[in-house]
C-alpha positions as CSV (number, residue, x, y, z in Angstrom):
1,M,84.2,3.8,7.5
2,I,87.3,5.3,9.3
3,E,86.4,5.8,12.9
4,D,88.3,5.0,16.1
5,E,85.7,4.4,18.7
6,K,85.1,0.7,18.0
7,Y,81.8,0.8,19.4
8,I,80.3,3.5,17.3
9,A,81.8,1.9,14.0
10,R,80.2,-1.4,14.7
11,A,77.3,0.0,15.7
12,V,77.0,2.3,12.6
13,A,78.4,-1.1,10.3
14,E,75.5,-2.9,11.5
15,V,72.6,-0.4,10.6
16,L,74.4,0.0,7.1
17,K,74.6,-3.7,6.6
18,K,70.6,-3.9,7.4
19,S,70.2,-1.3,4.5
20,H,72.3,-3.1,2.0
21,Y,75.6,-1.9,2.1
22,T,78.7,-3.7,2.8
23,V,81.0,-2.3,4.9
24,D,84.8,-2.4,5.6
25,L,85.9,-1.0,8.9
26,A,89.4,0.9,10.1
27,Y,90.1,2.5,13.3
28,D,93.0,4.5,12.5
29,G,94.0,6.9,10.0
30,E,97.2,5.4,8.5
31,Y,94.9,2.1,7.6
32,G,91.9,3.6,6.5
33,L,94.2,5.5,4.0
34,E,95.6,2.4,2.7
35,C,91.8,0.9,2.1
36,S,90.7,4.3,0.7
37,T,93.5,4.4,-1.9
38,M,92.2,0.9,-3.4
39,E,89.5,2.8,-5.1
40,I,87.0,0.0,-4.4
41,Y,84.6,1.9,-2.5
42,D,81.4,3.8,-3.3
43,A,82.1,6.5,-0.3
44,V,84.0,6.8,2.9
45,I,82.8,7.6,6.0
46,L,85.5,9.6,7.8
47,D,85.8,10.6,11.7
48,I,88.1,13.6,11.8
49,M,89.9,12.7,15.2
50,L,91.8,9.5,14.4
51,P,95.3,7.9,15.8
52,K,98.4,7.9,13.4
53,R,96.8,10.1,10.9
54,D,94.0,12.5,11.5
55,G,90.8,12.5,8.9
56,L,91.8,15.8,7.2
57,S,95.1,14.4,6.7
58,V,93.7,11.0,5.1
59,L,91.3,13.6,3.2
60,R,94.2,15.7,2.1
61,E,96.2,12.3,0.9
62,M,93.1,11.0,-0.9
63,R,92.6,14.0,-3.3
64,K,96.5,14.7,-3.6
65,Q,96.3,11.1,-5.5
66,G,93.0,11.5,-7.5
67,I,90.9,9.5,-5.3
68,K,87.4,10.6,-6.1
69,T,85.8,8.6,-4.1
70,P,82.8,10.5,-2.0
71,V,83.6,11.5,1.3
72,L,81.2,12.1,4.3
73,L,82.9,14.0,7.1
74,L,82.2,13.4,10.5
75,T,82.9,16.1,12.8
76,A,82.6,17.2,16.7
77,R,79.5,19.7,17.3
78,G,80.3,23.1,16.8
79,E,83.5,22.7,14.8
80,V,82.6,24.9,12.2
81,E,86.5,25.1,11.3
82,D,86.9,21.2,10.9
83,R,83.9,21.6,8.6
84,V,84.7,24.1,6.2
85,Q,88.6,23.0,6.1
86,G,87.4,19.7,4.9
87,L,84.8,20.8,2.4
88,D,87.7,23.1,1.2
89,L,90.0,19.8,1.1
90,G,87.2,17.8,-1.2
91,A,84.7,16.6,1.4
92,D,81.2,15.8,0.0
93,D,79.5,16.5,2.7
94,Y,79.7,16.6,6.4
95,L,77.7,15.3,9.8
96,A,78.3,16.3,13.4
97,K,78.4,13.8,16.3
98,P,76.0,12.7,17.6
99,F,74.2,11.8,14.7
100,H,71.2,10.2,14.2
101,T,71.4,6.9,11.8
102,D,68.4,7.9,9.7
103,E,70.1,11.4,8.5
104,L,73.4,9.4,8.3
105,L,71.8,6.9,5.6
106,A,70.3,10.1,3.8
107,R,73.5,11.9,3.4
108,L,75.2,8.6,2.0
109,R,72.7,8.2,0.1
110,A,72.7,11.7,-1.9
111,I,76.8,11.6,-1.9
112,C,76.4,8.4,-3.7
113,R,73.8,9.6,-6.2
114,R,76.0,12.2,-7.0
115,K,78.6,10.1,-7.7
116,V,76.4,7.9,-10.4
117,N,75.2,11.1,-12.2
118,E,79.0,11.9,-12.6
119,D,80.1,8.5,-13.5
120,Y,76.8,7.4,-15.2
121,D,78.2,4.9,-17.4
122,G,80.2,3.2,-14.5
123,L,83.1,1.5,-17.1
124,I,86.4,0.9,-15.6
125,S,89.0,1.0,-18.2
126,F,92.4,-0.7,-18.9
127,S,94.2,-1.5,-22.1
128,D,91.5,-3.1,-24.4
129,I,89.1,-3.7,-21.9
130,K,86.3,-2.1,-19.9
131,L,84.6,-3.4,-16.7
132,S,81.1,-2.7,-15.8
133,P,80.8,-3.6,-11.7
134,H,76.9,-2.8,-11.8
135,T,76.4,-5.6,-14.3
136,L,79.5,-8.1,-13.7
137,M,80.3,-7.8,-17.6
138,L,83.7,-7.7,-19.2
139,K,83.7,-5.2,-22.5
140,Y,86.6,-5.7,-25.2
141,D,86.9,-4.9,-28.9
142,G,85.1,-7.8,-29.9
143,G,82.2,-8.2,-27.6
144,E,81.4,-8.5,-23.8
145,V,81.9,-11.5,-21.1
146,S,79.8,-12.2,-18.0
147,L,81.9,-12.5,-14.7
148,T,80.6,-13.6,-11.4
149,L,80.7,-11.5,-8.6
150,K,84.2,-12.3,-7.0
151,E,85.6,-12.2,-10.4
152,T,84.3,-8.5,-10.6
153,Q,85.6,-7.8,-7.6
154,I,88.8,-8.9,-8.2
155,L,89.1,-7.4,-11.2
156,E,87.9,-4.2,-10.3
157,I,91.0,-4.2,-7.2
158,L,93.6,-4.8,-10.0
159,M,92.3,-2.3,-12.6
160,N,92.0,0.1,-10.1
161,N,95.3,-0.4,-8.5
162,V,97.3,-0.2,-12.4
163,N,101.2,-0.3,-11.9
164,R,101.2,-1.6,-8.2
165,I,101.4,-4.9,-6.8
166,V,98.2,-6.3,-5.3
167,T,98.6,-8.8,-2.4
168,K,96.4,-12.1,-1.9
169,G,95.9,-10.8,1.6
170,S,94.6,-7.5,0.5
171,I,92.4,-9.0,-2.2
172,I,90.8,-11.3,0.5
173,E,90.4,-8.5,3.1
174,K,88.6,-6.3,0.1
175,V,86.4,-9.4,-1.4
176,W,85.6,-11.7,1.5
177,G,86.1,-9.3,4.5
178,Y,88.5,-9.1,7.8
179,D,87.0,-12.2,9.5
180,T,86.6,-14.8,6.8
181,D,88.9,-17.8,6.9
182,V,89.0,-17.9,3.1
183,E,92.5,-18.8,2.2
184,D,95.1,-17.6,-0.5
185,N,94.1,-20.5,-2.8
186,H,90.5,-19.2,-3.3
187,V,92.1,-16.3,-4.8
188,E,94.5,-18.4,-7.3
189,S,91.4,-20.3,-8.0
190,H,89.3,-16.9,-9.0
191,I,92.7,-15.5,-10.9
192,S,92.8,-18.5,-12.7
193,L,89.1,-18.5,-14.1
194,L,89.6,-14.6,-14.7
195,R,92.3,-15.4,-16.8
196,K,91.1,-18.1,-18.8
197,K,88.0,-15.8,-19.9
198,M,90.4,-12.8,-20.7
199,S,92.4,-15.4,-22.6
200,G,89.1,-16.6,-24.4
201,A,88.0,-13.1,-25.5
202,G,91.8,-12.6,-26.6
203,T,92.4,-9.0,-24.7
204,A,95.9,-7.6,-24.6
205,A,95.5,-7.0,-20.7
206,R,96.8,-9.9,-18.7
207,I,97.0,-10.6,-14.8
208,R,100.6,-11.5,-13.9
209,T,101.5,-13.3,-10.8
210,I,104.7,-11.4,-9.1
211,R,105.9,-14.6,-7.0
212,G,106.1,-14.0,-3.2
213,A,104.3,-10.8,-3.7
214,G,101.2,-11.2,-5.4
215,Y,99.3,-9.5,-8.6
216,T,99.3,-6.8,-11.0
217,L,97.8,-6.0,-14.3
218,I,99.8,-5.7,-17.5
219,S,98.7,-5.1,-21.0
220,G,100.2,-7.0,-23.9
221,E,102.6,-9.4,-22.2
222,D,102.8,-12.7,-21.1
223,G,100.4,-12.9,-17.8
224,S,101.1,-16.4,-16.4
């Protein structure tokens, strides 16, 4: 959820959590865009009026980069022009403020269902591997191997950011949350276990450490 009014963002986040959603919050457009381009979210709730970068600019850049994550746009009541422009830029739905949380939940369920119907197999592919985040399975030419939830989340981040360096801090924020006391060695431990499973499966995909920077996913090379 990208919303600069912190009390609204936190209140909505609590409602969403009670409905079994995992929620990350961004309070400005620049950081919200950075999070959105990680492509690890099922949906984005995006306010239009934001500091640093407005919501329509965030949406425009997401779609420009090919980010297909469903977006629920929050608009001021009566601002028809914003709604029209948002839908033209690729928003999946909009909701006028102030809104009832039951309607927010209903619209969120609707755009998430549409995404599932579009990507029904739910598989993410890279090199000779396919990841199923819903079943926590890593599929390869010779079969499949079961992953833990954290391993799946980390590999999903890496697969959605091929040719980019993903920092340990970014992994911690996305997998464990902003307020966690998890340290770098937790990431290193999960990366090590992931490597063992991928190596045991004989996949060409490898996780490479970029010293002092983070990790990136490569194919057919030494990922140590």
